[in-house]
C-alpha atoms as one frame of an Amber mdcrd trajectory, in Angstrom:
protein
   2.102  42.401  14.578  -1.634  41.993  15.035  -2.612  39.742  17.912  -4.050
  36.408  16.892  -7.832  36.541  17.154 -10.064  33.627  18.015 -12.647  32.593
  15.478 -16.222  33.186  16.579 -16.863  29.560  17.524 -13.541  29.417  19.396
 -14.700  32.385  21.465 -17.989  30.560  22.070 -16.106  27.476  23.223 -14.004
  29.503  25.662 -17.104  31.152  27.098 -18.893  27.795  27.352 -16.017  26.422
  29.421 -16.072  29.439  31.731 -19.853  29.453  32.201 -20.068  25.698  32.743
 -17.197  25.680  35.248 -18.875  28.481  37.204 -21.956  26.259  37.438 -19.905
  23.529  39.082 -19.305  21.225  36.093 -15.564  20.591  36.165 -15.070  17.612
  33.820 -15.770  19.019  30.363 -15.458  17.743  26.801 -15.125  19.844  23.620
 -15.931  18.115  20.318 -14.662  19.779  17.130 -13.399  18.375  13.818  -9.846
  18.279  12.559  -8.697  21.650  11.245 -10.939  23.683  13.560  -8.187  24.853
  15.917  -8.821  22.770  19.028  -5.316  23.445  20.370  -5.843  27.195  20.025
  -8.968  26.820  22.161  -6.940  25.000  24.808  -4.361  27.779  24.707  -7.083
  30.407  25.139  -8.453  28.526  28.177  -4.975  28.327  29.716  -4.356  32.010
  29.083  -7.726  32.994  30.529  -7.179  31.178  33.826  -3.396  31.863  33.933
  -2.726  29.013  36.349  -0.808  25.726  36.447  -1.851  23.587  33.455  -0.857
  20.066  32.415  -1.702  19.103  28.829  -1.459  15.395  27.980  -0.877  13.960
  24.507   0.086  10.476  23.380   2.209  11.201  20.310   5.416  13.172  19.883
   3.904  15.092  16.931   0.958  16.199  19.076   3.283  17.455  21.825   5.324
  19.467  19.336   2.228  20.927  17.674   0.666  21.825  21.032   3.767  23.777
  22.061   3.838  25.621  18.723   0.148  26.552  18.881   0.354  27.679  22.527
   3.318  29.908  21.675   1.421  31.228  18.680  -1.596  32.294  20.740   0.313
  33.157  23.922   3.864  34.175  22.882   5.084  34.869  26.424   3.682  31.694
  27.977   5.999  29.802  30.328   5.942  26.354  28.678   7.796  23.190  29.639
   7.906  19.667  28.222   7.578  16.445  30.196   8.755  13.647  27.934  11.488
  11.046  28.264  14.534  12.872  29.700  12.847  16.291  29.563  11.292  17.091
  32.917  10.377  20.793  32.845   7.463  20.336  35.224   7.988  23.538  37.211
   6.682  25.696  34.327   3.241  27.322  34.293   2.184  25.244  31.254   3.480
  21.671  31.042   2.894  19.639  27.881   3.481  16.007  28.676   3.668  12.619
  27.061   1.112  10.365  28.699   3.621   7.524  28.527   6.152   9.539  30.577
   3.666  11.157  32.951   2.197   7.749  33.784   5.480   6.483  35.259   5.212
   6.286  39.101   8.220   8.480  39.907   7.272  11.144  37.344   3.628  11.029
  38.389   4.558  11.677  42.014   6.655  14.668  40.915   3.723  16.012  38.907
   1.433  15.603  41.910   3.656  17.962  43.899   3.118  20.677  41.274  -0.589
  20.953  42.205  -1.970  21.573  38.720  -5.314  23.409  38.581  -6.188  22.420
  34.998  -5.643  19.127  33.186  -6.147  19.093  29.420  -6.309  15.939  27.311
  -5.672  16.142  23.582  -7.364  13.425  21.493  -9.572  12.804  24.519 -11.209
   9.698  23.055  -8.179   7.905  24.546  -8.990   9.136  28.059 -10.643   5.896
  29.191  -7.364   3.979  28.989  -5.661   2.945  32.234  -2.725   5.330  31.833
  -4.931   8.414  31.484  -7.202   7.296  34.312  -4.225   6.801  36.624  -3.004
  10.340  35.932  -6.479  11.858  36.324  -7.013  10.162  39.698  -3.517  10.698
  41.089  -3.493  14.406  40.276  -6.890  14.914  41.889  -9.015  15.726  38.875
 -12.028  13.911  40.209 -12.241  16.940  42.516 -14.795  19.471  41.235 -12.553
  22.378  42.251 -10.121  21.439  39.468 -10.882  21.777  35.757 -10.542  18.751
  33.468 -10.815  19.566  29.746 -10.829  17.033  26.929 -10.819  17.858  23.223
 -11.520  15.415  20.424 -12.929  15.150  16.918 -14.372  11.698  17.606 -16.025
  11.213  21.019 -17.152   7.698  20.095 -14.759   4.815  20.754 -14.387   1.655
  18.707 -14.268  -0.431  21.905 -17.634   1.038  22.992 -16.233   2.413  26.267
 -18.088   5.576  27.222 -16.271   8.869  27.709 -19.044   9.746  30.145 -17.071
   7.821  32.737 -14.433  10.585  32.554 -16.295  13.692  31.407 -19.570  15.005
  32.789 -20.688  17.096  29.844 -19.954  18.028  26.242 -19.865  21.774  26.785
 -19.277  22.757  23.149 -19.406  21.029  19.781 -19.636  21.813  16.092 -20.004
  19.297  13.277 -17.834  19.069  10.181 -20.887  20.057   8.146 -21.551  23.233
  10.119 -17.949  24.406   9.829 -17.979  23.642   6.104 -21.174  25.692   5.702
 -19.620  28.557   7.671 -16.522  28.457   5.494 -14.012  27.374   8.137 -13.324
  23.982   6.535 -13.077  23.141   2.824 -16.042  21.425   1.186 -15.835  17.637
   1.143 -16.605  16.004  -2.186 -16.730  12.245  -2.424 -16.685   9.799  -5.293
 -18.193   6.441  -4.315 -16.331   3.937  -6.467 -17.482   0.333  -6.684 -14.945
  -2.476  -6.918 -15.316  -6.166  -7.728 -13.424  -7.113  -4.567 -15.496  -9.171
  -2.107 -15.399  -8.830   1.684 -17.467 -11.972   2.102 -16.025 -14.064   4.884
 -14.002 -11.224   6.470 -14.849 -11.346  10.167 -14.956  -8.520  12.703 -13.533
  -8.003  16.182 -13.904  -5.044  18.537 -16.243  -3.328  16.095 -14.073  -3.469
  12.987 -12.712  -5.899  10.416  -9.921  -8.262  11.471  -6.896  -6.711   9.768
  -5.219  -9.917   8.591  -8.380 -11.179   6.906  -9.209  -7.752   5.468  -5.734
  -7.315   4.009  -5.944 -10.739   2.347  -9.210  -9.664   0.723  -8.310  -6.162
  -0.492  -4.545  -6.241  -1.052  -4.707  -7.696  -4.530  -2.914  -6.662  -7.683
  -6.194  -5.973  -9.494  -7.676  -3.786  -6.741  -4.427  -1.880  -6.169  -4.130
  -1.128  -9.890  -7.758  -0.022  -9.884  -7.140   2.367  -6.966  -4.181   3.886
  -8.829  -6.197   4.226 -12.049  -9.002   6.041 -10.230  -6.528   8.372  -8.541
  -5.029   9.256 -11.922  -8.497   9.748 -13.396  -9.997  11.918 -10.650  -7.163
  13.309  -8.489  -3.992  13.385 -10.578  -3.224  17.010  -9.687  -3.897  16.548
  -5.971  -1.597  15.672  -3.112  -3.084  12.588  -1.459  -2.955  10.322   1.565
  -4.079   6.738   1.010  -5.194   4.728   4.042  -4.321   1.030   3.985  -5.011
  -2.051   6.091  -1.513  -3.143   7.104   2.152  -2.520   6.308   2.228  -4.921
   3.374  -0.844  -3.282   1.871   0.787   0.159   2.228   4.009  -1.043   0.605
   2.253  -2.905  -2.206  -0.056  -0.007  -3.016   2.843   2.480  -2.997   4.660
   0.198  -5.432   1.548   0.106  -7.654   1.441   3.920  -7.693   5.157   4.139
  -8.534   4.801   1.609 -11.325   2.190   3.863 -12.942   4.422   6.945 -12.717
   2.915   8.425  -9.531   5.530   9.486  -6.973   4.523   7.550  -3.851   6.007
   6.027  -0.700   4.567   4.149   2.295   4.628   5.092   5.988   3.627   2.974
   8.961   3.531   3.142  12.740   6.784   1.314  13.552   8.754   2.888  10.695
  12.050   4.439  11.935  11.458   8.080  12.846  14.065   9.546  10.468  12.682
   7.617   7.497   9.123   8.618   8.332  10.046  12.283   8.670  11.893  12.174
   5.345   8.863  10.758   3.540   6.494  13.318   5.087   8.940  16.121   4.257
   8.981  14.980   0.630   5.188  14.999   0.624   5.194  18.533   2.029   7.639
  19.864  -0.584   5.886  18.130  -3.480   8.648  15.595  -4.126   5.925  12.990
  -3.514   2.354  13.001  -4.788   0.946  10.238  -2.602   1.719   8.658   0.746
   0.207   5.274   1.596  -0.356   4.939   5.330  -0.890   2.132   7.821  -1.536
   2.841  11.528  -0.237   6.384  11.106  -1.406   9.881  10.118  -4.901   9.529
  11.614  -3.787  11.837  14.462  -1.147  14.543  14.771  -0.625  15.028  11.030
  -1.324  18.593   9.918  -0.186  18.752   6.276  -2.582  21.417   5.014  -1.831
  20.851   1.321  -3.491  17.407   1.305  -6.534  17.732  -0.947  -7.369  14.084
  -1.648  -8.066  11.204   0.705  -8.046   7.692  -0.759 -10.036   5.205   1.294
  -8.372   1.964   0.261  -9.082   0.530   3.723 -12.701  -0.474   4.425 -13.762
   0.117   8.043 -16.800  -0.280  10.277 -15.501   2.387  12.662 -17.051   5.806
  12.182 -14.473   7.533  14.442 -11.622   6.027  12.420 -13.260   7.029   9.130
 -13.731  10.620  10.311 -10.122  10.773  11.511  -8.931   9.638   8.094 -11.059
  12.178   6.216  -9.863  14.816   8.672  -6.376  14.697   7.170  -7.743  16.661
   4.219  -9.788  19.214   6.145  -7.244  21.975   6.616  -7.352  25.149   4.531
  -4.562  25.910   2.085  -4.023  28.413  -0.757  -5.581  27.206  -3.982  -7.330
  24.295  -2.270 -10.968  24.356  -3.373 -12.123  21.225  -1.581 -11.154  17.862
  -0.169 -11.832  14.993  -2.560 -12.498  11.594  -0.992 -12.197   8.535  -3.216
 -14.489   6.156  -1.341 -13.843   2.609  -2.584 -16.784   0.281  -1.888 -16.329
  -3.472  -2.032 -18.986  -6.167  -2.295 -20.098  -8.844   0.131 -20.147  -8.833
   3.953 -22.814  -6.715   5.660 -22.312  -3.519   3.714 -24.793  -1.675   5.925
 -22.207  -1.849   8.692 -19.337  -0.517   6.562 -18.771   3.203   7.039 -19.013
   5.363   3.928 -18.471   9.066   3.421 -22.199   9.788   3.455 -22.612   7.985
   6.775 -19.648   9.757   8.350 -20.294  13.243   6.934 -23.904  13.579   5.706
 -23.204  17.100   4.402 -20.543  15.872   1.952 -21.349  16.164  -1.739 -21.340
  12.650  -3.143 -20.897  11.524  -6.732 -21.986   7.936  -7.282 -19.788   6.080
  -9.732 -20.860   2.821 -11.391 -18.860  -0.367 -11.162 -15.630  -0.186 -13.152
 -16.962  -2.921 -15.364 -19.556  -0.458 -16.646 -19.040   2.669 -18.786 -19.048
   5.880 -16.803 -21.649   8.542 -17.468 -19.267  11.456 -18.064 -22.098  13.935
 -18.539 -23.433  13.190 -15.066 -19.938  13.358 -13.632 -19.308  16.785 -15.143
 -22.675  18.117 -14.035 -22.048  17.034 -10.449 -18.463  18.144 -10.156 -18.268
  21.208  -7.946 -15.828  23.922  -8.950 -15.409  27.608  -8.357 -14.300  28.488
 -11.847 -14.606  32.248 -11.461 -12.351  32.673  -8.457 -10.355  29.481  -8.263
  -7.341  31.237  -6.724  -9.287  32.872  -3.910  -8.867  30.993  -0.670 -10.460
  31.136   2.737  -8.255  30.594   5.775  -9.783  32.020   8.926 -13.467  32.037
   8.118 -15.085  33.839   5.222 -13.005  34.910   2.224 -12.206  38.591   2.652
  -9.807  39.575  -0.104  -8.398  38.479  -3.444  -4.984  36.908  -2.913  -2.937
  35.607  -5.829  -0.026  33.213  -5.925   3.216  34.898  -6.808   5.500  31.907
  -7.317   7.872  30.297  -4.776   4.970  29.850  -2.333   4.501  33.629  -2.016
   1.064  35.250  -1.823   0.197  38.809  -2.802  -2.691  41.141  -1.988  -2.791
  44.520  -3.760  -5.045  47.276  -2.452  -6.879  49.915  -4.505  -4.020  52.423
  -4.071  -1.249  50.171  -5.394   0.154  49.062  -2.035   0.956  45.353  -1.717
   0.958  42.896   1.167   3.445  40.120   0.491   3.291  36.844   2.434   6.412
  34.708   1.985   7.877  31.502   3.468  10.552  31.690   6.161  11.748  28.456
   7.747   8.723  26.386   8.722   6.297  29.304   8.623   5.380  32.534   6.853
   6.109  36.229   7.449   4.558  39.298   5.830   5.591  42.749   4.649   3.562
  45.719   3.427   5.237  47.272   0.370   3.949  50.786  -0.239   3.531  52.188
  -3.726   6.577  54.424  -3.156   8.617  51.233  -2.458   9.000  51.827   1.284
   8.378  48.841   3.562   6.557  47.971   6.786   6.786  44.621   8.558   3.382
  43.140   9.351   4.301  39.660  10.619   7.783  39.563  12.117   8.081  35.883
  13.141   7.253  32.767  11.164   3.629  31.700  11.624   1.499  28.972  10.064
   0.143  30.236   6.761  -3.463  30.438   7.915  -2.631  32.664  10.883  -0.224
  34.831   8.895  -2.907  35.469   6.271  -5.477  36.159   8.982  -3.267  38.803
  10.617  -2.656  40.469   7.255  -6.357  40.528   6.394  -7.205  42.104   9.744
  -4.570  44.801   9.099  -5.790  45.397   5.533  -9.394  45.735   6.633  -8.504
  48.374   9.208  -5.764  50.320   7.414  -5.968  49.932   3.633  -8.398  50.807
   0.856  -9.493  47.351  -0.318 -12.908  47.930  -1.875 -11.932  46.361  -5.215
 -10.097  43.509  -3.490 -13.289  42.365  -1.777 -13.935  38.698  -2.539 -17.543
  39.157  -1.431 -18.314  41.778  -4.071 -21.466  40.655  -5.965 -19.781  40.893
  -9.357 -17.187  38.315  -8.249 -19.912  35.694  -8.097 -21.846  36.530 -11.255
 -21.090  35.484 -14.810 -20.682  39.075 -15.976 -18.422  39.612 -19.002 -15.128
  41.467 -18.526 -15.337  45.257 -18.553 -13.911  47.245 -21.465 -11.088  48.451
 -19.251 -10.223  44.893 -18.257 -10.278  43.739 -21.869  -7.970  46.572 -22.952
  -5.468  45.711 -20.240  -5.663  41.987 -20.916  -5.298  42.549 -24.650  -2.194
  44.626 -23.979  -0.814  41.607 -22.120  -2.016  39.181 -24.801  -4.493  37.450
 -22.463  -7.885  38.672 -23.687  -9.092  35.314 -25.029  -8.607  33.530 -21.692
 -10.993  35.618 -19.589 -14.683  34.744 -19.849 -15.962  36.695 -16.855 -15.237
  39.879 -14.987 -14.067  37.825 -11.999 -11.630  35.792 -14.079 -10.288  38.970
 -15.659  -9.802  40.546 -12.230  -7.783  37.587 -10.978  -5.667  37.509 -14.140
  -4.912  41.221 -13.877  -4.003  40.913 -10.207  -1.750  37.953 -10.973   0.320
  39.629 -13.663   0.540  42.872 -11.633   1.871  40.898  -8.650   4.385  39.001
 -10.781   5.472  42.196 -12.542   6.095  43.863  -9.176   8.056  40.824  -8.037
  10.307  40.976 -11.105  10.993  44.661 -10.490  11.747  43.913  -6.844  14.196
  41.159  -7.759  15.852  43.438 -10.292  16.310  46.210  -7.693  17.730  43.718
  -5.199  20.190  42.402  -7.794  21.303  45.963  -8.640  21.715  46.740  -4.941
  23.802  43.580  -4.430  26.000  44.414  -7.439  26.551  47.939  -6.125  27.546
  46.674  -2.678  29.898  44.101  -4.224  31.533  46.808  -6.310  32.029  49.048
  -3.256  33.610  46.192  -1.295  36.032  45.477  -4.154  37.212  49.115  -4.159
């Protein structure tokens, strides 16, 4: 299996850490948006220095994800967990819960391990007393030791400065720059005006007081309006809706359900098993929408989320960016992340964070008040689509090849010689096989990986070993409105699909799709025949 490669900016981040540490700056901060692979960067730093590392996180989901990503980048890494009753602190890499590591007895045990590197995930929490106690006790004020923090939001709502902990931001990239470079999906926002008033809602610690805000926005009329706008603009998208408090999340989920949208609420103190069941249903498609309160802003990596519903007004830019970040991961067939940005009246609206303030590069569609008729012509003109290649997706940077969905969450890439790379789900990840034209096989990815990394490994292999000239998603004709070729039309007509292809690119994707599905049917038929033969032999 091809070794996982760092993206170009991840390599730059690793080098920036090395160069800055050599210059004597030991307390470093890396700022990158959600979906950019911050944990992979931490794993690359740990692998480079190959020394005792403690990584701190404050949520169970973050600890689990960190272990998975470290093992993905560094399969043979010696990793232990320090959380509750788990105390595997003698390992080379220790991933710990800050709540457990902060305990005096455990902290003294950690001190004896003499860690050389301390990493802090979601480092905007690093100014809290628990983190500071760990940093000081383990000696990371000493310039000979390396302290690394990673975060998407270096600003804090309580105005405490991370400069008290970190000396320098050694590497950063904005959401906009990674969108322009193709590493994150485009963000498209619809600013939707409501008749709800925030007048009289007071603020504390830089944001609205939750109880007062919930009283203002958790109304039957506004909740029904949110549901109606979801059905109008995002009905075919899997969505997370951010709410003010638990009652708001429950009431809004009920409003969705009443209108035939499969939805359930989640909140911070919800029992773990119930929460995991709801998120599993969202992952499998059993739910369309999850309404969230005090949850999912960190440590939630559901890549199929393609709509974010801002039902919770906020004055906190970091919180707003964290919420939008839930939709910023790449996924097959996901063209963009749509943000429904509900804007209420009253209060000091200049202080309320909007999509344009949080992410200036986002494409924004202004929508008039719902009491006014909508200009559908303007809406259609502004809507951004990629109609020619809507099934092409970009996982690890720029789109390289033309993948098509094959059903059952399988993805197929056929080269110019008739060989096929098949990516298919196994457990919680994806594996891949190369199926040659003569029906022989070769395993490309032998252990379940996240989809983005599995696809990336396959594309690297294809680029080096297969003839993929006509599978090139960057070919000029893929991005021009050229009519289908005569050969394409003949083949499509034979399949009864000629009227559906308006461009050469559309025709190419349609041909690839039915070829992939035809090959799958033949494969299933051969497997069924093989199984019947074996059953017959066993009976005799």
